[in-house]
N, C-alpha and C positions, 0 to 999 in steps of 0.2 A: 578401496586400498582393501588388504586382508589385514586382521588382525588375529592369533591365535589367544582363545580362551580357555579356561577348565571348567569344563564339565561334569559334574557329579552324575554315575551313574549307581541308581536306585531301584532294589533288588524288595520283590511284590512277597512278602512273607506267604507262601501259604506250606503244605505239609509234605509236597517235595521238596521244598527250600529249606526245609527245617530238616527234612534226612540229609537233604546233603550236607548242608551246612556242621551239621550233628557228624556224620560219617567223612570228612573234611576234619575236625579237631580232634578225634580219638583217633584219627588218622597220625596226627602231627605229634600228638598227645603222646603216642605209643612209640614213635620216633625218636621222638626224643626223652624218654623211659630207657631205648635202645640205646642210645649213645652213652647216659649217666652209666648203666652195665660195663660198655663200652670202656668207656673212663676209668669205673672204679679198675677193671682190668689192666691198664696201659698203666694204672697205678703202681698197683702191685709187682707188675714186671719191672721197672722200672726201680721199684723200692727193694726188690731183689736182685738187680744188676749192681749198685754200687757204683755207676757211674757218677753219678748224680747226688749232692747235700739231700739227703730225706728230709730237712721242713721244708726246702725248696720245693720238690716233687707234690708234699701232701696240700703244699698251700696251692698249687699252682691247679690241682687236679680241683681241689675244695672251691678254688674260684669256679673252674670252668663248670662243676655240679654243681653247684649255687643259682650258675648265669642259668642253666638247664632249667632248676624246679622251679625257677621264678616262671618261666615259661610255660611250664605244668600246670601252678598256681593259675594264670593268667585262662589260660587254657579253656580251666574246668570251672572257672568263674565266667569265662563266656557260652560252657555248654549252660548252666545253667540260666543265663539272664534267656539264650537260646531255648529254650524251653518253656520260659515266663511270658516269651515272646504273643501277642495276639496275632489271628491271622490274618493279611489283608496289610498290616503296618507296614511302611517303607526302612528298608534298612541298605546305610548308605555302601556300597560295595563296592568302591574307589572311585580315580576319576583318571577321564581323559584328557584331549585336548583335542579343539576344535577350531575349524580357519571362521572366523566373522566376516560377512565381507561389508565394508562401512562405505558410507557413501554420501557425496555432499547433501545436506538434507534432511538424513537422521537424525534421528532423536539421539541424546546418547545417553540419558538412562535408559532405552531400549538397547540400544546398545553393549551395553554394561552388564542387566541383569543378570542376575545369578543363571542360570539355565541347567538343564534335570534329563536324562533321559530313563523312562523307569522302563523296566526288566523285569517281566513275569514269566518265571520256569523258564525261561532259558529265549523270552520272543517281549523282543518291541512293543509296549503296548502304548505309549505313551513318551514325547518331549515339549518340555517344557519349554 
């Protein structure tokens, strides 16, 4: 019988992976900042059109901008944490699903134990 089990993919922090993650965080932060600018522009445009009540327009756009600002703060925090991470430490990257074969006589603890795939600079180094 086969079971589907969740397997963690962990990345070993190297200088290259730190740079890659920092670039991804920075790019996402810049994208969010552009979205905030676009939302401010749209807000002004809608306020000038007069089709919608100004208070509703302001409230809607304030909520949208606040959501993005929170994400920006989180990305800044993650960037700070990334710079403090020592080389060689493991960072959970994501989870994937795997098919596990279960046969009569297998030890249930072995079948259900947590598994992980360790990746270093894009290469699988270990399967635990």
